[in-house]
C-alpha positions in Angstrom: -9.6 7.4 -7.5 -7.8 6.7 -4.2 -4.0 6.9 -4.8 -1.7 7.9 -2.0 1.6 9.8 -2.4 4.1 8.1 -4.6 1.5 5.5 -5.7 1.2 3.9 -2.3 -2.2 2.2 -2.0 -4.5 2.0 1.1 -3.6 -1.1 3.2 -7.1 -2.6 2.6 -6.6 -2.8 -1.2 -4.6 -6.1 -0.8 -7.5 -7.8 1.0 -10.0 -6.4 -1.7 -7.9 -8.0 -4.4 -7.7 -11.4 -2.6 -11.5 -11.3 -2.1 -12.0 -10.5 -5.8 -9.8 -13.4 -6.9 -11.6 -15.7 -4.4 -14.9 -14.6 -6.0 -13.5 -15.3 -9.4 -12.5 -18.9 -8.4 -15.9 -19.6 -6.9 -17.8 -18.2 -9.9 -15.7 -20.1 -12.5 -15.8 -23.4 -10.7 -19.3 -24.5 -11.7 -19.7 -25.6 -15.3 -23.1 -26.1 -17.0 -22.7 -28.1 -20.3 -25.0 -26.9 -23.1 -25.6 -30.5 -24.2 -26.3 -32.7 -21.2 -26.9 -35.7 -23.4 -23.3 -35.9 -24.3 -22.3 -37.2 -20.8 -18.7 -38.2 -21.6 -17.9 -34.8 -23.3 -19.7 -32.9 -20.4 -17.7 -34.9 -17.8 -14.3 -34.1 -19.4 -15.2 -30.5 -19.9 -16.5 -30.1 -16.4 -13.3 -31.7 -15.1 -11.2 -29.2 -16.9 -13.1 -26.2 -15.6 -13.2 -27.6 -12.1 -9.5 -28.4 -12.1 -8.5 -25.0 -13.5 -10.4 -23.2 -10.7 -9.2 -25.5 -8.0 -5.6 -25.2 -9.2 -5.7 -21.4 -9.2 -7.1 -21.6 -5.6 -4.2 -24.0 -4.6 -1.4 -21.9 -6.2 -2.6 -18.3 -5.8 -0.8 -17.6 -2.5 1.7 -20.5 -2.6 4.6 -18.2 -3.2 3.4 -15.3 -1.0 6.0 -13.8 1.3 5.2 -11.1 3.8 6.8 -9.9 7.1 3.3 -10.2 8.6 3.3 -14.0 8.2 6.6 -15.6 9.3 9.4 -13.3 10.4 12.4 -12.9 8.0 14.8 -14.3 10.7 12.7 -17.5 11.0 12.4 -17.9 7.2 16.2 -17.4 6.8 17.0 -20.0 9.6 14.7 -22.5 8.0 16.4 -22.1 4.7 19.8 -22.6 6.3 18.5 -25.7 8.2 17.2 -27.1 5.0 20.5 -26.5 3.2 22.4 -28.2 6.0 20.0 -31.2 6.0 20.7 -31.5 2.2 24.4 -31.6 3.1 23.8 -34.5 5.5 22.1 -36.3 2.7 24.9 -35.5 0.3 27.4 -37.1 2.7 25.4 -40.3 2.6 25.2 -40.1 -1.2 28.9 -39.7 -1.5 29.4 -42.9 0.6 26.7 -44.8 -1.3 28.1 -44.0 -4.7 31.5 -45.3 -3.7 30.5 -48.4 -1.8 27.0 -49.7 -3.0 25.5 -51.2 -6.1 21.8 -51.7 -6.8 19.3 -52.9 -9.4 16.4 -50.7 -10.4 12.9 -52.1 -10.4 11.4 -54.3 -13.1 14.0 -53.0 -15.7 16.7 -55.1 -14.0 19.4 -52.6 -15.0 22.1 -52.0 -12.4 23.5 -48.8 -11.0 26.9 -49.7 -12.4 25.5 -50.1 -15.9 23.6 -46.7 -15.7 26.6 -44.8 -14.4 29.0 -46.3 -16.9 26.6 -45.6 -19.8 25.9 -42.1 -18.6 29.6 -41.4 -18.3 30.1 -42.4 -21.9 27.3 -40.2 -23.1 28.6 -37.2 -21.1 32.1 -37.7 -22.5 30.7 -37.7 -26.0 29.1 -34.3 -25.4 32.0 -32.4 -23.7 35.0 -34.4 -24.8 37.8 -36.0 -22.7 39.7 -32.8 -22.1 38.4 -29.3 -21.3 39.1 -26.6 -23.9 41.6 -23.9 -23.2 39.8 -21.2 -25.2 36.7 -20.1 -23.4 34.8 -16.9 -22.7 33.5 -15.9 -19.3 31.8 -12.8 -18.0 30.6 -11.0 -14.9 26.9 -10.2 -14.3 25.0 -7.7 -12.1 24.6 -10.4 -9.4 26.4 -10.4 -6.1 29.8 -11.9 -5.4 31.9 -12.1 -2.3 33.4 -8.6 -3.0 30.4 -6.8 -4.6 26.7 -6.4 -3.7 24.0 -6.9 -6.4 23.3 -3.5 -7.9 23.3 -1.6 -11.2 26.9 -1.4 -12.4 28.0 -4.3 -10.3 29.4 -6.1 -13.4 31.6 -3.1 -14.3 32.8 -2.7 -10.7 34.0 -6.3 -10.7 36.4 -5.5 -13.5 37.8 -2.4 -11.7 38.1 -3.2 -8.0 40.1 -5.8 -6.1 38.8 -9.3 -6.9 38.4 -12.3 -4.7 39.6 -15.8 -5.4 39.9 -19.1 -3.5 43.3 -20.5 -2.8 42.5 -23.8 -4.6 41.5 -21.9 -7.7 44.7 -19.8 -8.1 46.7 -22.2 -10.2 43.7 -22.8 -12.5 42.3 -19.2 -12.7 45.5 -17.5 -13.7 46.2 -19.5 -16.9 42.6 -19.3 -17.9 42.4 -15.5 -17.5 45.8 -14.9 -19.1 44.8 -17.0 -22.1 41.2 -15.6 -22.5 41.0 -12.2 -20.8 44.5 -10.6 -21.2 43.0 -7.2 -22.1 41.6 -6.6 -18.6 43.3 -9.1 -16.4 46.9 -7.9 -16.7 46.0 -4.3 -16.0 43.8 -5.5 -13.2 46.8 -7.4 -11.7 49.0 -4.3 -11.8 46.4 -2.3 -10.0 45.0 -4.9 -7.5 46.5 -8.1 -6.2 43.5 -10.5 -5.9 42.4 -11.2 -2.3 42.4 -14.9 -1.3 39.2 -16.0 0.5 38.2 -19.3 2.1 35.2 -19.9 -0.1 31.7 -18.7 -1.0 29.2 -16.9 1.3 25.6 -18.0 1.9 22.7 -15.6 1.6 19.0 -16.1 1.4 16.2 -14.5 -0.6 12.4 -14.7 0.0 10.7 -17.8 -1.4 7.3 -18.0 0.3 5.6 -17.4 3.6 7.3 -20.2 5.3 10.9 -20.3 4.1 13.6 -18.4 2.2 15.7 -19.8 -0.6 19.4 -20.3 0.1 22.1 -19.4 -2.4 25.8 -18.6 -2.3 28.0 -15.7 -3.5 31.1 -16.9 -5.3 34.5 -15.2 -5.4 34.9 -13.0 -8.4 37.7 -14.8 -10.4 36.2 -18.2 -9.6 32.9 -17.0 -10.9 34.3 -15.7 -14.2 35.9 -19.0 -14.9 32.9 -21.0 -13.7 30.7 -19.1 -16.2 33.3 -19.6 -19.0 33.0 -23.4 -18.7 29.3 -23.3 -17.9 28.9 -21.4 -21.3 31.0 -24.1 -23.0 28.8 -27.0 -21.6 25.7 -25.0 -22.6 26.9 -24.8 -26.1 27.8 -28.5 -26.3 24.4 -29.6 -24.9 22.7 -27.8 -27.8 24.3 -30.3 -30.1 22.2 -33.1 -28.5 18.9 -31.2 -28.5 19.1 -29.6 -25.0 18.7 -25.8 -25.5 19.3 -24.1 -22.1 18.4 -20.8 -23.7 14.9 -21.8 -24.6 12.2 -23.3 -22.4 9.5 -23.7 -25.2 10.7 -27.2 -26.1 10.0 -28.4 -22.6 6.7 -26.6 -22.5 5.5 -28.1 -25.8 6.5 -31.6 -24.8 4.8 -31.2 -21.4 1.6 -30.3 -23.3 1.9 -33.4 -25.4 2.5 -35.5 -22.3 -0.7 -34.1 -20.7 -2.7 -34.8 -23.8 -1.4 -38.2 -24.8 0.1 -39.5 -21.5 3.2 -40.4 -23.4 5.6 -38.2 -21.4 6.1 -37.6 -17.7 7.5 -34.5 -16.1 9.9 -34.7 -13.2 10.9 -31.9 -10.8 13.5 -32.3 -8.1 13.9 -30.8 -4.6 17.1 -28.8 -4.0 18.6 -30.2 -7.1 21.5 -27.7 -7.4 22.5 -28.4 -3.8 22.3 -32.2 -4.3 25.0 -32.4 -6.9 27.7 -34.4 -5.0 31.4 -34.7 -5.4 31.3 -38.5 -5.8 28.7 -38.3 -8.6 30.6 -35.6 -10.6 33.8 -37.6 -10.2 32.0 -40.8 -11.3 30.4 -39.3 -14.5 32.9 -36.7 -15.8 36.2 -37.4 -17.5 39.1 -37.0 -15.0 40.5 -33.8 -16.5 37.1 -32.2 -16.4 36.6 -33.1 -12.8 40.0 -31.8 -11.7 39.4 -28.5 -13.4 35.8 -27.9 -12.2 36.9 -29.1 -8.7 39.6 -26.4 -8.6 37.1 -23.7 -9.7 34.4 -24.5 -7.2 34.2 -23.3 -3.6 35.1 -26.1 -1.2 33.9 -24.1 1.8 30.7 -22.1 2.4 30.7 -19.4 5.1 27.3 -19.4 6.9 26.9 -16.4 9.2 30.7 -16.2 9.6 31.1 -19.9 10.3 32.9 -22.0 7.6 31.3 -25.3 6.5 33.2 -27.8 4.4 30.9 -28.9 1.5 29.9 -32.4 0.6 28.0 -31.0 -2.4 30.1 -30.2 -5.5 28.6 -26.8 -6.2 25.6 -24.7 -5.0 23.1 -22.4 -6.5 25.1 -19.3 -7.3 28.0 -21.2 -8.9 28.5 -20.1 -12.5 28.4 -23.7 -13.9 25.9 -25.4 -11.6 22.9 -25.1 -13.9 24.7 -26.4 -17.0 26.5 -29.2 -15.1 23.3 -30.5 -13.5 21.5 -30.3 -16.8 24.3 -32.3 -18.4 24.3 -35.0 -15.7 20.5 -35.3 -15.7 20.5 -35.7 -19.4 23.3 -38.3 -19.2 21.4 -40.4 -16.6 18.1 -40.2 -18.5 19.8 -41.1 -21.8 21.5 -44.1 -20.1 18.2 -45.4 -18.8 16.5 -45.0 -22.2 19.5 -46.7 -24.0 19.7 -49.6 -21.5 15.9 -50.2 -21.7 15.8 -49.8 -25.5 13.2 -46.9 -25.1 12.6 -44.5 -27.9 11.3 -41.0 -27.6 12.4 -37.5 -26.6 14.5 -36.6 -23.6 14.4 -33.0 -22.5 16.2 -31.3 -19.5 16.2 -27.7 -18.4 18.0 -27.7 -15.0 15.9 -29.9 -12.7 12.9 -29.8 -15.1 13.1 -33.2 -16.7 10.8 -34.8 -19.3 11.1 -38.5 -20.2 8.9 -41.1 -21.8 6.3 -42.4 -19.3 7.5 -46.0 -19.7 10.8 -45.2 -18.1 9.8 -42.4 -15.7 9.7 -44.5 -12.6 13.1 -46.1 -13.3 14.5 -42.6 -13.9 13.2 -41.4 -10.5 14.8 -44.5 -8.9 18.1 -43.8 -10.6 18.0 -40.1 -9.6 17.2 -41.2 -6.0 20.3 -43.5 -6.0 22.4 -40.6 -7.2 21.1 -38.4 -4.3 18.3 -36.4 -5.9 14.8 -36.3 -4.4 11.7 -36.0 -6.7 9.4 -33.2 -5.7 6.1 -35.1 -5.2 4.1 -31.9 -5.6 5.6 -31.2 -9.0 6.3 -34.6 -10.5 3.6 -36.1 -12.7 4.1 -39.6 -14.0 0.4 -40.3 -14.8 -2.9 -38.6 -15.2 -3.8 -35.7 -17.4 -1.8 -32.9 -15.7 1.8 -31.9 -16.6 4.0 -29.0 -15.5 7.4 -27.9 -16.9 9.3 -24.6 -17.2 6.3 -22.5 -16.1 3.8 -24.2 -18.4 0.8 -26.0 -16.8 -1.4 -28.3 -18.8 -4.5 -30.4 -18.2 -5.4 -32.8 -20.9 -3.6 -30.5 -23.4 -5.3 -27.3 -22.2 -3.5 -24.4 -20.6 -4.4 -24.1 -16.9 -1.6 -21.8 -15.9 -2.5 -19.9 -12.7 -1.2 -16.6 -11.5 0.3 -15.7 -8.2 0.2 -13.1 -5.5 3.8 -13.2 -4.2 3.7 -10.2 -1.9 1.4 -7.6 -0.4 -0.1 -5.3 -2.9 1.2 -1.9 -1.9 1.6 0.2 -5.0 -0.3 0.9 -8.3 2.1 -1.3 -10.4 1.5 -4.1 -7.9 -2.2 -3.7 -8.5 -2.0 -3.4 -12.2 0.1 -6.6 -12.4 -2.5 -8.6 -10.6 -5.5 -7.1 -12.4 -3.9 -7.8 -15.8 -3.1 -11.4 -14.8 -6.7 -11.8 -13.6 -7.9 -10.5 -16.9 -5.7 -13.0 -18.8 -7.0 -15.9 -16.7 -10.6 -14.8 -17.2 -10.1 -14.4 -20.9 -9.2 -18.1 -21.3 -12.3 -18.9 -19.3 -14.5 -16.6 -21.4 -13.2 -17.9 -24.7 -13.8 -21.5 -23.7 -17.4 -20.8 -22.7 -18.2 -18.6 -25.7 -16.8 -21.3 -28.1 -19.4 -23.6 -26.5 -22.1 -21.1 -26.8 -22.5 -20.7 -23.1 -22.6 -17.5 -20.9 -19.3 -17.3 -19.1 -21.1 -16.2 -15.9 -18.5 -13.8 -14.7 -20.4 -10.5 -15.2 -20.3 -9.7 -11.5 -16.6 -10.4 -11.2 -15.9 -8.1 -14.2 -18.0 -5.4 -12.6 -15.9 -5.7 -9.4 -12.7 -5.7 -11.4 -13.6 -2.4 -13.0 -14.8 -1.0 -9.7 -11.4 -1.7 -8.1 -9.6 -0.3 -11.1 -11.6 3.0 -11.1 -10.9 3.5 -7.4 -7.2 2.9 -7.5 -5.7 3.2 -11.0 -5.4 6.5 -12.8 -7.5 6.6 -16.0 -4.4 7.8 -17.9 -3.0 4.3 -17.3 -5.9 2.5 -18.9 -6.1 1.2 -22.5 -3.2 -1.2 -22.6 -3.0 -4.2 -24.8 -0.2 -6.3 -23.3 -1.4 -8.5 -20.4 2.1 -9.1 -19.2 2.8 -5.4 -18.5 2.8 -3.9 -15.0 2.5 -0.2 -15.8 -0.5 -0.1 -18.1 -3.9 -1.6 -17.3 -5.4 -3.6 -20.1 -8.9 -2.4 -20.9 -11.1 -1.8 -23.9 -10.7 1.9 -23.6 -8.6 4.1 -25.9 -5.0 4.3 -24.7 -4.6 7.3 -22.5 -1.5 9.3 -21.4 1.1 6.9 -20.1 3.6 9.6 -19.3 3.3 8.9 -15.6 4.9 5.5 -15.8 7.2 6.4 -18.8 9.0 9.0 -16.6 9.9 6.5 -13.9 10.8 3.8 -16.4 13.0 6.2 -18.4 14.8 7.5 -15.3 15.4 4.0 -14.1 16.9 3.0 -17.4 18.9 6.3 -17.4 20.3 5.5 -13.9 21.5 2.1 -15.1 23.1 3.7 -18.2 24.8 6.3 -16.1 26.2 3.7 -13.6 27.4 1.3 -16.2 28.7 4.0 -18.6 30.7 5.9 -16.0 32.2 2.7 -14.5 33.1 1.3 -17.9 34.8 4.7 -18.5 37.1 4.0 -15.6 38.6 1.1 -17.5 39.8 3.5 -20.2 41.0 6.5 -18.2 41.7 5.1 -14.7 39.4 7.6 -13.0 37.7 6.6 -9.8 34.3 4.8 -9.9 31.2 6.9 -9.6 28.4 6.3 -7.1 24.8 7.2 -8.1 21.4 6.2 -6.7 18.0 6.1 -8.3 16.7 8.4 -5.6 19.0 11.2 -6.9 17.3 10.9 -10.3 13.7 10.5 -9.2 13.4 13.5 -6.9 11.7 16.7 -7.7 14.6 17.7 -9.9 17.8 16.2 -11.3 19.9 19.0 -10.0 21.0 17.0 -7.0 22.7 14.5 -9.3 26.4 15.2 -8.5 29.1 13.3 -10.4 32.7 14.1 -11.2 32.1 13.4 -14.9 28.4 14.0 -15.1 27.9 17.3 -16.8 26.7 15.9 -20.1 24.6 13.2 -18.4 23.1 15.7 -15.9 22.1 17.8 -18.9 20.4 14.8 -20.5 18.5 14.1 -17.3 17.5 17.7 -17.0 16.3 18.0 -20.6 14.2 14.9 -20.3 12.7 16.1 -17.1 11.8 19.4 -18.7 10.2 17.6 -21.7 7.7 15.8 -19.4 4.5 17.8 -19.0 3.0 15.6 -16.3 5.0 15.0 -13.1 5.1 11.4 -11.8 2.6 10.7 -9.1 4.1 7.3 -8.2 
């Protein structure tokens, strides 16, 4: 076994894994039917095997991000340029929605009809006037005042909060009505700081470009999430469950099998939600409220940019609001064309009857949204929605290598996903009474595992895990991974527990890092109130007979 200190793998392991997957794709691509006389059956089956292998080849590295490809600075700049280009399109959309009218294709329905009808459906879901009793929350994500980290949610309740000037008159009544317990003591301790707007940041997306998002001011965000939660609950009443993706996945399977439903995916959907569209579709009281809670300005590398979009990715109600609007537009098209069938929306993952799919794409285009041609399927046997990939009703979901394989958990993740993909292939072949033909690939898989994965981490049964390798062997000692997993959970408990304690006794927040727990001993863990928690960490460490090797 070749494992470096702290589980770091030799640099060449990544290339070995990529070569192994390439060999798997090549070995699985050729299908030999057991009954050549049944030509139509053989053709469809061969198409499925060929498509599944080609699709894995196409998708395997599509989300890969590594400093060795395009530099982080270039990827970030490309993300910013794309965001600004979307804003230019948003400006045109705002003007178009206010000044133009059009008719959509063979359906002969007009944009005015669609928007009026969609507005009525949306009003029927959320009501004419926003509720006054709502419940918001903070998450571990970043805000303009707080970095993303364990305990970030608790820190937002205890430290000085940020708010935009436009939101002040809306935020105070909402918080005083719904969060008196913490907001009034918070006001006594910290006067909120007024900021100009949200702040852009980027995260890795693939080898070519990052993904842009925005950090919102704290009090804006709490109220945004409150009304986002309300919209989410109301959508459930019309069959749109934003807490469950399985409905979309099942309907996409049906669409791939019968051709009765099309799947539509949009490019930069969250950033294409324009002010004019929201004003046109939402009741006036709703628009005024949400407009006051959003950030009108985005700060990009210190430079303020006045937004043409209504809200961006990172806003607490963007996901729910875009889902509501997409549902309203699709429902309007179905109603005006007298089309029956299911309509499902999960963010920008949209499923509609095939008969109105092209009209829906035209309507979305008029409203400023661009269909992603690589992920929109209006015909043929393939459909994709909410992470499910179907070809003629059969699962062809690929797996991805998103970053360089550097550690044992990285390797286990890919090997388990390879095994899951191979298992579907093997089951299909064995059901037909044919040799799967992957014997050499399986030998190489085990050879790679023997060289780089400790045998104590073999014997798992869950193919979605990243700490235990799934094999036929008897489960070994998994303490190596359990230690790190336990300590990571303990760290989060310590951070959250101690910071929440400050709400009760007013003591200063405590800072703690994972490195202080995962060293050779927990004795370096120094916290003003940490005696009992240090003891717990020490007792757990003493109970572990095998020290972590990674």
